[in-house]
C-alpha positions as CSV (number, residue, x, y, z in Angstrom):
1,M,-18.0,-5.9,12.1
2,K,-15.4,-3.1,11.9
3,N,-13.1,-5.4,10.0
4,L,-15.8,-6.1,7.4
5,V,-16.4,-2.4,6.9
6,A,-12.7,-1.7,6.6
7,N,-12.3,-4.5,4.1
8,L,-15.3,-3.2,2.0
9,N,-13.8,0.3,2.0
10,Q,-10.5,-1.1,0.7
11,L,-12.2,-3.2,-1.9
12,F,-14.3,-0.2,-3.1
13,A,-11.1,1.9,-3.4
14,E,-9.4,-0.9,-5.5
15,F,-12.5,-1.2,-7.7
16,Q,-12.7,2.5,-8.3
17,K,-9.0,2.8,-9.2
18,D,-9.1,-0.1,-11.6
19,A,-12.5,0.9,-13.2
20,E,-11.3,4.4,-13.8
21,A,-8.1,3.1,-15.4
22,Q,-10.2,1.0,-17.8
23,V,-12.6,3.8,-18.6
24,E,-10.2,6.6,-19.0
25,N,-7.2,4.8,-20.4
26,G,-8.7,1.7,-22.0
27,N,-6.5,-0.5,-19.8
28,K,-7.9,-4.0,-20.3
29,A,-5.9,-5.5,-17.4
30,A,-7.4,-3.0,-15.1
31,G,-10.9,-4.0,-16.3
32,A,-10.1,-7.6,-15.4
33,R,-8.9,-6.6,-12.0
34,A,-12.1,-4.5,-11.5
35,R,-14.3,-7.4,-12.4
36,K,-12.4,-9.7,-10.0
37,T,-12.7,-7.1,-7.2
38,S,-16.4,-6.8,-7.9
39,L,-16.8,-10.5,-7.1
40,A,-14.9,-10.0,-3.8
41,I,-17.1,-7.0,-3.0
42,E,-20.2,-9.2,-3.6
43,K,-18.9,-11.9,-1.2
44,A,-18.0,-9.3,1.4
45,L,-21.4,-7.6,1.2
46,K,-23.1,-11.0,1.7
47,E,-21.0,-11.6,4.8
48,F,-21.8,-8.1,6.1
49,R,-25.5,-8.7,5.7
50,K,-25.1,-12.0,7.6
51,V,-23.2,-10.4,10.5
52,S,-25.5,-7.4,10.6
53,I,-28.6,-9.6,11.0
54,E,-26.9,-11.6,13.8
55,T,-25.8,-8.4,15.5
56,A,-29.3,-6.9,15.3
57,K,-30.9,-9.9,17.1
């Protein structure tokens, strides 16, 4: 569970950095990286929900 949370924190930090680079500087490559990271965040959140439900039982 701790690993999942640490991974999510890292993914959020990467997403924030790339999204800001796209918005502030118009960096198209950063936008692509942010979109890719958002998909990884989605998968990690699904895994977190799964583990969280198992832990709560």
